[in-house]
Gaussian input, Z-matrix of N, CA and C with variables (Angstrom, degrees):
# hf/3-21g

backbone

0 1
 N
 C     1     B1
 C     2     B2     1     A1
 N     3     B3     2     A2     1     D1
 C     4     B4     3     A3     2     D2
 C     5     B5     4     A4     3     D3
 N     6     B6     5     A5     4     D4
 C     7     B7     6     A6     5     D5
 C     8     B8     7     A7     6     D6
 N     9     B9     8     A8     7     D7
 C    10    B10     9     A9     8     D8
 C    11    B11    10    A10     9     D9
 N    12    B12    11    A11    10    D10
 C    13    B13    12    A12    11    D11
 C    14    B14    13    A13    12    D12
 N    15    B15    14    A14    13    D13
 C    16    B16    15    A15    14    D14
 C    17    B17    16    A16    15    D15
 N    18    B18    17    A17    16    D16
 C    19    B19    18    A18    17    D17
 C    20    B20    19    A19    18    D18
 N    21    B21    20    A20    19    D19
 C    22    B22    21    A21    20    D20
 C    23    B23    22    A22    21    D21
 N    24    B24    23    A23    22    D22
 C    25    B25    24    A24    23    D23
 C    26    B26    25    A25    24    D24
 N    27    B27    26    A26    25    D25
 C    28    B28    27    A27    26    D26
 C    29    B29    28    A28    27    D27
 N    30    B30    29    A29    28    D28
 C    31    B31    30    A30    29    D29
 C    32    B32    31    A31    30    D30
 N    33    B33    32    A32    31    D31
 C    34    B34    33    A33    32    D32
 C    35    B35    34    A34    33    D33
 N    36    B36    35    A35    34    D34
 C    37    B37    36    A36    35    D35
 C    38    B38    37    A37    36    D36
 N    39    B39    38    A38    37    D37
 C    40    B40    39    A39    38    D38
 C    41    B41    40    A40    39    D39
 N    42    B42    41    A41    40    D40
 C    43    B43    42    A42    41    D41
 C    44    B44    43    A43    42    D42
 N    45    B45    44    A44    43    D43
 C    46    B46    45    A45    44    D44
 C    47    B47    46    A46    45    D45
 N    48    B48    47    A47    46    D46
 C    49    B49    48    A48    47    D47
 C    50    B50    49    A49    48    D48
 N    51    B51    50    A50    49    D49
 C    52    B52    51    A51    50    D50
 C    53    B53    52    A52    51    D51
 N    54    B54    53    A53    52    D52
 C    55    B55    54    A54    53    D53
 C    56    B56    55    A55    54    D54
 N    57    B57    56    A56    55    D55
 C    58    B58    57    A57    56    D56
 C    59    B59    58    A58    57    D57
 N    60    B60    59    A59    58    D58
 C    61    B61    60    A60    59    D59
 C    62    B62    61    A61    60    D60
 N    63    B63    62    A62    61    D61
 C    64    B64    63    A63    62    D62
 C    65    B65    64    A64    63    D63
 N    66    B66    65    A65    64    D64
 C    67    B67    66    A66    65    D65
 C    68    B68    67    A67    66    D66
 N    69    B69    68    A68    67    D67
 C    70    B70    69    A69    68    D68
 C    71    B71    70    A70    69    D69
 N    72    B72    71    A71    70    D70
 C    73    B73    72    A72    71    D71
 C    74    B74    73    A73    72    D72
 N    75    B75    74    A74    73    D73
 C    76    B76    75    A75    74    D74
 C    77    B77    76    A76    75    D75
 N    78    B78    77    A77    76    D76
 C    79    B79    78    A78    77    D77
 C    80    B80    79    A79    78    D78
 N    81    B81    80    A80    79    D79
 C    82    B82    81    A81    80    D80
 C    83    B83    82    A82    81    D81
 N    84    B84    83    A83    82    D82
 C    85    B85    84    A84    83    D83
 C    86    B86    85    A85    84    D84
 N    87    B87    86    A86    85    D85
 C    88    B88    87    A87    86    D86
 C    89    B89    88    A88    87    D87
 N    90    B90    89    A89    88    D88
 C    91    B91    90    A90    89    D89
 C    92    B92    91    A91    90    D90
 N    93    B93    92    A92    91    D91
 C    94    B94    93    A93    92    D92
 C    95    B95    94    A94    93    D93
 N    96    B96    95    A95    94    D94
 C    97    B97    96    A96    95    D95
 C    98    B98    97    A97    96    D96
 N    99    B99    98    A98    97    D97
 C   100   B100    99    A99    98    D98
 C   101   B101   100   A100    99    D99
 N   102   B102   101   A101   100   D100
 C   103   B103   102   A102   101   D101
 C   104   B104   103   A103   102   D102
 N   105   B105   104   A104   103   D103
 C   106   B106   105   A105   104   D104
 C   107   B107   106   A106   105   D105
 N   108   B108   107   A107   106   D106
 C   109   B109   108   A108   107   D107
 C   110   B110   109   A109   108   D108
 N   111   B111   110   A110   109   D109
 C   112   B112   111   A111   110   D110
 C   113   B113   112   A112   111   D111
 N   114   B114   113   A113   112   D112
 C   115   B115   114   A114   113   D113
 C   116   B116   115   A115   114   D114
 N   117   B117   116   A116   115   D115
 C   118   B118   117   A117   116   D116
 C   119   B119   118   A118   117   D117
 N   120   B120   119   A119   118   D118
 C   121   B121   120   A120   119   D119
 C   122   B122   121   A121   120   D120
 N   123   B123   122   A122   121   D121
 C   124   B124   123   A123   122   D122
 C   125   B125   124   A124   123   D123
 N   126   B126   125   A125   124   D124
 C   127   B127   126   A126   125   D125
 C   128   B128   127   A127   126   D126
 N   129   B129   128   A128   127   D127
 C   130   B130   129   A129   128   D128
 C   131   B131   130   A130   129   D129
 N   132   B132   131   A131   130   D130
 C   133   B133   132   A132   131   D131
 C   134   B134   133   A133   132   D132
 N   135   B135   134   A134   133   D133
 C   136   B136   135   A135   134   D134
 C   137   B137   136   A136   135   D135
 N   138   B138   137   A137   136   D136
 C   139   B139   138   A138   137   D137
 C   140   B140   139   A139   138   D138
 N   141   B141   140   A140   139   D139
 C   142   B142   141   A141   140   D140
 C   143   B143   142   A142   141   D141
 N   144   B144   143   A143   142   D142
 C   145   B145   144   A144   143   D143
 C   146   B146   145   A145   144   D144
 N   147   B147   146   A146   145   D145
 C   148   B148   147   A147   146   D146
 C   149   B149   148   A148   147   D147
 N   150   B150   149   A149   148   D148
 C   151   B151   150   A150   149   D149
 C   152   B152   151   A151   150   D150
 N   153   B153   152   A152   151   D151
 C   154   B154   153   A153   152   D152
 C   155   B155   154   A154   153   D153
 N   156   B156   155   A155   154   D154
 C   157   B157   156   A156   155   D155
 C   158   B158   157   A157   156   D156
 N   159   B159   158   A158   157   D157
 C   160   B160   159   A159   158   D158
 C   161   B161   160   A160   159   D159
 N   162   B162   161   A161   160   D160
 C   163   B163   162   A162   161   D161
 C   164   B164   163   A163   162   D162
 N   165   B165   164   A164   163   D163
 C   166   B166   165   A165   164   D164
 C   167   B167   166   A166   165   D165
 N   168   B168   167   A167   166   D166
 C   169   B169   168   A168   167   D167
 C   170   B170   169   A169   168   D168
 N   171   B171   170   A170   169   D169
 C   172   B172   171   A171   170   D170
 C   173   B173   172   A172   171   D171
 N   174   B174   173   A173   172   D172
 C   175   B175   174   A174   173   D173
 C   176   B176   175   A175   174   D174
 N   177   B177   176   A176   175   D175
 C   178   B178   177   A177   176   D176
 C   179   B179   178   A178   177   D177
 N   180   B180   179   A179   178   D178
 C   181   B181   180   A180   179   D179
 C   182   B182   181   A181   180   D180
 N   183   B183   182   A182   181   D181
 C   184   B184   183   A183   182   D182
 C   185   B185   184   A184   183   D183
 N   186   B186   185   A185   184   D184
 C   187   B187   186   A186   185   D185
 C   188   B188   187   A187   186   D186
 N   189   B189   188   A188   187   D187
 C   190   B190   189   A189   188   D188
 C   191   B191   190   A190   189   D189
 N   192   B192   191   A191   190   D190
 C   193   B193   192   A192   191   D191
 C   194   B194   193   A193   192   D192
 N   195   B195   194   A194   193   D193
 C   196   B196   195   A195   194   D194
 C   197   B197   196   A196   195   D195
 N   198   B198   197   A197   196   D196
 C   199   B199   198   A198   197   D197
 C   200   B200   199   A199   198   D198
 N   201   B201   200   A200   199   D199
 C   202   B202   201   A201   200   D200
 C   203   B203   202   A202   201   D201
 N   204   B204   203   A203   202   D202
 C   205   B205   204   A204   203   D203
 C   206   B206   205   A205   204   D204
 N   207   B207   206   A206   205   D205
 C   208   B208   207   A207   206   D206
 C   209   B209   208   A208   207   D207
 N   210   B210   209   A209   208   D208
 C   211   B211   210   A210   209   D209
 C   212   B212   211   A211   210   D210
 N   213   B213   212   A212   211   D211
 C   214   B214   213   A213   212   D212
 C   215   B215   214   A214   213   D213
 N   216   B216   215   A215   214   D214
 C   217   B217   216   A216   215   D215
 C   218   B218   217   A217   216   D216
 N   219   B219   218   A218   217   D217
 C   220   B220   219   A219   218   D218
 C   221   B221   220   A220   219   D219
 N   222   B222   221   A221   220   D220
 C   223   B223   222   A222   221   D221
 C   224   B224   223   A223   222   D222
 N   225   B225   224   A224   223   D223
 C   226   B226   225   A225   224   D224
 C   227   B227   226   A226   225   D225

   B1=1.4337
   B2=1.5608
   B3=1.3178
   B4=1.4367
   B5=1.5548
   B6=1.3316
   B7=1.4866
   B8=1.5057
   B9=1.3522
   B10=1.4093
   B11=1.5296
   B12=1.3321
   B13=1.4892
   B14=1.5059
   B15=1.3260
   B16=1.4441
   B17=1.4879
   B18=1.3124
   B19=1.4859
   B20=1.5187
   B21=1.3333
   B22=1.4730
   B23=1.5391
   B24=1.2958
   B25=1.4576
   B26=1.5549
   B27=1.3364
   B28=1.4450
   B29=1.5213
   B30=1.2968
   B31=1.4433
   B32=1.5055
   B33=1.3361
   B34=1.4691
   B35=1.4838
   B36=1.3198
   B37=1.4864
   B38=1.5366
   B39=1.3121
   B40=1.4760
   B41=1.5324
   B42=1.3419
   B43=1.4593
   B44=1.5309
   B45=1.2845
   B46=1.4726
   B47=1.5273
   B48=1.3129
   B49=1.4855
   B50=1.5307
   B51=1.3353
   B52=1.4208
   B53=1.5387
   B54=1.3086
   B55=1.4616
   B56=1.4953
   B57=1.3160
   B58=1.4573
   B59=1.5374
   B60=1.3373
   B61=1.4560
   B62=1.5283
   B63=1.2939
   B64=1.5045
   B65=1.5402
   B66=1.3033
   B67=1.4665
   B68=1.5215
   B69=1.3123
   B70=1.4555
   B71=1.5499
   B72=1.2928
   B73=1.4580
   B74=1.5120
   B75=1.3332
   B76=1.4628
   B77=1.5157
   B78=1.2949
   B79=1.4669
   B80=1.4984
   B81=1.2867
   B82=1.4718
   B83=1.5201
   B84=1.3402
   B85=1.4250
   B86=1.5637
   B87=1.3006
   B88=1.4916
   B89=1.5228
   B90=1.3220
   B91=1.4649
   B92=1.5346
   B93=1.3196
   B94=1.4640
   B95=1.5334
   B96=1.3280
   B97=1.4491
   B98=1.5598
   B99=1.3379
   B100=1.4575
   B101=1.5206
   B102=1.3327
   B103=1.4466
   B104=1.4949
   B105=1.3148
   B106=1.4667
   B107=1.5307
   B108=1.3217
   B109=1.4500
   B110=1.5258
   B111=1.2613
   B112=1.4954
   B113=1.5246
   B114=1.3122
   B115=1.4774
   B116=1.5060
   B117=1.3402
   B118=1.4499
   B119=1.5286
   B120=1.3244
   B121=1.4458
   B122=1.5416
   B123=1.3179
   B124=1.4537
   B125=1.5477
   B126=1.3371
   B127=1.4627
   B128=1.5193
   B129=1.3142
   B130=1.4731
   B131=1.5109
   B132=1.3270
   B133=1.4690
   B134=1.5198
   B135=1.3318
   B136=1.4392
   B137=1.5055
   B138=1.3237
   B139=1.4622
   B140=1.5277
   B141=1.3317
   B142=1.4874
   B143=1.4833
   B144=1.3523
   B145=1.4660
   B146=1.5430
   B147=1.3419
   B148=1.4719
   B149=1.5289
   B150=1.3195
   B151=1.4321
   B152=1.5281
   B153=1.3101
   B154=1.4952
   B155=1.5387
   B156=1.3080
   B157=1.4629
   B158=1.5314
   B159=1.3046
   B160=1.4742
   B161=1.5483
   B162=1.3154
   B163=1.4392
   B164=1.5146
   B165=1.2961
   B166=1.4895
   B167=1.5404
   B168=1.3243
   B169=1.4509
   B170=1.5054
   B171=1.3285
   B172=1.4766
   B173=1.5254
   B174=1.3729
   B175=1.4697
   B176=1.5158
   B177=1.3194
   B178=1.4791
   B179=1.5093
   B180=1.3344
   B181=1.4823
   B182=1.5085
   B183=1.3118
   B184=1.4670
   B185=1.4922
   B186=1.3376
   B187=1.4900
   B188=1.5369
   B189=1.3414
   B190=1.4593
   B191=1.5047
   B192=1.3565
   B193=1.4186
   B194=1.4963
   B195=1.3312
   B196=1.4624
   B197=1.5093
   B198=1.3433
   B199=1.4577
   B200=1.5220
   B201=1.3019
   B202=1.4768
   B203=1.4990
   B204=1.3179
   B205=1.4667
   B206=1.5292
   B207=1.3281
   B208=1.4512
   B209=1.5239
   B210=1.3207
   B211=1.4583
   B212=1.5009
   B213=1.3400
   B214=1.4713
   B215=1.4897
   B216=1.3205
   B217=1.4810
   B218=1.5225
   B219=1.2867
   B220=1.4777
   B221=1.5316
   B222=1.3354
   B223=1.4707
   B224=1.4917
   B225=1.3072
   B226=1.4870
   B227=1.4921
   A1=111.63
   A2=115.96
   A3=120.69
   A4=110.38
   A5=116.24
   A6=119.68
   A7=110.33
   A8=117.93
   A9=121.07
   A10=111.64
   A11=117.24
   A12=118.98
   A13=110.93
   A14=116.69
   A15=118.96
   A16=112.38
   A17=116.07
   A18=120.15
   A19=109.57
   A20=117.29
   A21=121.56
   A22=109.07
   A23=117.84
   A24=122.99
   A25=110.70
   A26=113.24
   A27=119.44
   A28=110.74
   A29=118.26
   A30=122.95
   A31=112.17
   A32=116.02
   A33=119.42
   A34=111.19
   A35=117.95
   A36=120.38
   A37=110.07
   A38=118.07
   A39=118.77
   A40=111.97
   A41=117.00
   A42=120.44
   A43=107.88
   A44=116.63
   A45=120.45
   A46=111.77
   A47=115.38
   A48=121.07
   A49=112.68
   A50=116.45
   A51=122.14
   A52=111.64
   A53=116.54
   A54=119.82
   A55=111.96
   A56=118.35
   A57=122.53
   A58=113.85
   A59=115.88
   A60=119.68
   A61=109.76
   A62=117.90
   A63=118.49
   A64=111.36
   A65=115.42
   A66=120.42
   A67=109.15
   A68=116.81
   A69=122.56
   A70=109.70
   A71=117.42
   A72=123.35
   A73=111.76
   A74=117.98
   A75=120.76
   A76=111.42
   A77=116.76
   A78=121.56
   A79=113.66
   A80=117.05
   A81=122.43
   A82=110.65
   A83=116.44
   A84=122.62
   A85=109.37
   A86=117.17
   A87=120.74
   A88=110.14
   A89=116.46
   A90=121.04
   A91=109.19
   A92=117.13
   A93=121.61
   A94=111.28
   A95=116.48
   A96=121.49
   A97=110.22
   A98=114.79
   A99=118.92
   A100=110.79
   A101=117.73
   A102=120.61
   A103=110.44
   A104=118.07
   A105=120.89
   A106=112.36
   A107=117.59
   A108=121.32
   A109=113.45
   A110=118.80
   A111=123.30
   A112=110.48
   A113=115.98
   A114=120.28
   A115=112.95
   A116=117.88
   A117=120.30
   A118=110.53
   A119=117.53
   A120=120.80
   A121=111.81
   A122=115.68
   A123=120.36
   A124=110.74
   A125=114.09
   A126=120.35
   A127=112.48
   A128=114.82
   A129=121.30
   A130=110.92
   A131=115.33
   A132=121.48
   A133=110.76
   A134=117.69
   A135=122.34
   A136=110.82
   A137=117.03
   A138=121.38
   A139=111.56
   A140=116.94
   A141=120.97
   A142=108.90
   A143=117.59
   A144=120.73
   A145=111.08
   A146=116.58
   A147=119.60
   A148=110.10
   A149=117.72
   A150=121.25
   A151=112.27
   A152=114.68
   A153=119.37
   A154=109.07
   A155=116.94
   A156=120.76
   A157=109.37
   A158=118.44
   A159=123.28
   A160=108.36
   A161=118.49
   A162=122.03
   A163=113.19
   A164=116.30
   A165=120.32
   A166=109.92
   A167=117.69
   A168=120.38
   A169=111.19
   A170=117.47
   A171=121.89
   A172=109.12
   A173=115.10
   A174=117.64
   A175=109.98
   A176=118.40
   A177=121.46
   A178=111.23
   A179=115.80
   A180=120.32
   A181=110.69
   A182=119.03
   A183=123.29
   A184=110.78
   A185=116.61
   A186=120.33
   A187=111.11
   A188=116.32
   A189=119.98
   A190=110.51
   A191=118.40
   A192=122.59
   A193=111.12
   A194=117.27
   A195=120.44
   A196=111.59
   A197=119.02
   A198=122.13
   A199=111.39
   A200=117.24
   A201=121.44
   A202=110.11
   A203=117.60
   A204=121.44
   A205=113.75
   A206=115.16
   A207=119.00
   A208=111.36
   A209=117.24
   A210=119.85
   A211=113.76
   A212=118.90
   A213=121.94
   A214=116.10
   A215=117.53
   A216=119.54
   A217=109.39
   A218=114.18
   A219=119.30
   A220=110.14
   A221=116.79
   A222=117.41
   A223=113.44
   A224=115.69
   A225=120.18
   A226=111.59
   D1=-41.63
   D2=-177.51
   D3=-62.91
   D4=-39.87
   D5=178.95
   D6=-60.28
   D7=-45.77
   D8=-178.88
   D9=-61.14
   D10=-41.54
   D11=-179.69
   D12=-63.82
   D13=-42.52
   D14=176.99
   D15=-61.83
   D16=-40.85
   D17=178.40
   D18=-61.40
   D19=-45.33
   D20=-177.38
   D21=-62.00
   D22=-40.02
   D23=177.46
   D24=-58.95
   D25=-49.17
   D26=-179.08
   D27=-65.46
   D28=-38.98
   D29=178.21
   D30=-65.29
   D31=-37.89
   D32=175.45
   D33=-60.77
   D34=-41.39
   D35=175.99
   D36=-61.45
   D37=-43.07
   D38=177.75
   D39=-62.52
   D40=-36.54
   D41=179.33
   D42=-60.15
   D43=-45.22
   D44=-179.00
   D45=-65.28
   D46=-46.90
   D47=178.41
   D48=-59.35
   D49=-35.99
   D50=-179.18
   D51=-62.12
   D52=-30.86
   D53=-179.21
   D54=-75.05
   D55=-23.02
   D56=-177.91
   D57=-96.01
   D58=-28.97
   D59=-176.62
   D60=-159.52
   D61=153.58
   D62=177.57
   D63=-61.29
   D64=141.98
   D65=176.89
   D66=-86.24
   D67=157.36
   D68=172.35
   D69=-68.15
   D70=166.38
   D71=-179.99
   D72=-55.99
   D73=-47.29
   D74=-177.12
   D75=-62.26
   D76=-49.26
   D77=178.93
   D78=-63.34
   D79=-39.64
   D80=175.68
   D81=-58.78
   D82=-46.36
   D83=-177.79
   D84=-67.18
   D85=-45.24
   D86=177.59
   D87=-58.00
   D88=-44.46
   D89=-178.25
   D90=-63.25
   D91=-48.94
   D92=-177.84
   D93=-60.12
   D94=-43.79
   D95=-177.60
   D96=-65.83
   D97=-43.95
   D98=-178.15
   D99=-66.38
   D100=-44.27
   D101=-179.05
   D102=-66.10
   D103=-29.50
   D104=176.34
   D105=-66.75
   D106=-27.70
   D107=-177.01
   D108=-101.98
   D109=-22.16
   D110=-170.76
   D111=-113.63
   D112=104.35
   D113=-179.55
   D114=-61.42
   D115=-36.38
   D116=-178.50
   D117=-65.98
   D118=-41.46
   D119=178.26
   D120=-71.72
   D121=-33.34
   D122=176.38
   D123=-60.64
   D124=-44.50
   D125=177.07
   D126=-65.10
   D127=-41.98
   D128=177.73
   D129=-60.37
   D130=-43.55
   D131=179.30
   D132=-59.91
   D133=-44.22
   D134=177.76
   D135=-60.97
   D136=-43.09
   D137=178.66
   D138=-63.77
   D139=-43.06
   D140=177.04
   D141=-56.34
   D142=-47.81
   D143=-176.64
   D144=-63.83
   D145=-40.05
   D146=178.82
   D147=-63.67
   D148=-42.59
   D149=179.34
   D150=-65.48
   D151=-35.91
   D152=178.98
   D153=-67.44
   D154=-44.06
   D155=179.41
   D156=-64.85
   D157=-43.83
   D158=179.65
   D159=-60.01
   D160=-42.59
   D161=178.37
   D162=-64.50
   D163=-39.48
   D164=176.77
   D165=-65.78
   D166=-43.09
   D167=179.42
   D168=-64.54
   D169=-40.68
   D170=178.15
   D171=-60.54
   D172=-43.11
   D173=-178.35
   D174=-66.15
   D175=-39.75
   D176=177.09
   D177=-59.61
   D178=-46.99
   D179=-179.34
   D180=-64.46
   D181=-40.75
   D182=177.86
   D183=-61.46
   D184=-45.86
   D185=179.37
   D186=-64.50
   D187=-41.37
   D188=179.48
   D189=-64.24
   D190=-40.81
   D191=177.36
   D192=-62.96
   D193=-45.55
   D194=179.45
   D195=-60.99
   D196=-39.20
   D197=178.36
   D198=-66.95
   D199=-37.94
   D200=-178.99
   D201=-70.35
   D202=-40.76
   D203=-178.69
   D204=-76.15
   D205=-24.80
   D206=-177.29
   D207=71.14
   D208=174.60
   D209=-174.49
   D210=-72.99
   D211=-28.28
   D212=-176.38
   D213=-110.96
   D214=-0.37
   D215=179.68
   D216=-91.35
   D217=139.55
   D218=174.38
   D219=-85.91
   D220=141.55
   D221=176.16
   D222=-59.19
   D223=145.35
   D224=-178.59
   D225=-87.26

């Protein structure tokens, strides 16, 4: 049981790193294999991806709002 928990913790770190930069071949393979076997990590990975997408969309909307309002206009 302890080995699996440590693996899940390491896999969670890889999930996060994957969203910021491409993983190496070894890490990508470890992540794919673990997610294929571990339902909890598979669900966690899906949630990480949704949060990442939501963050990107929020940033796009914030930038679009800033461009629309300009530097001296107050938001309506």
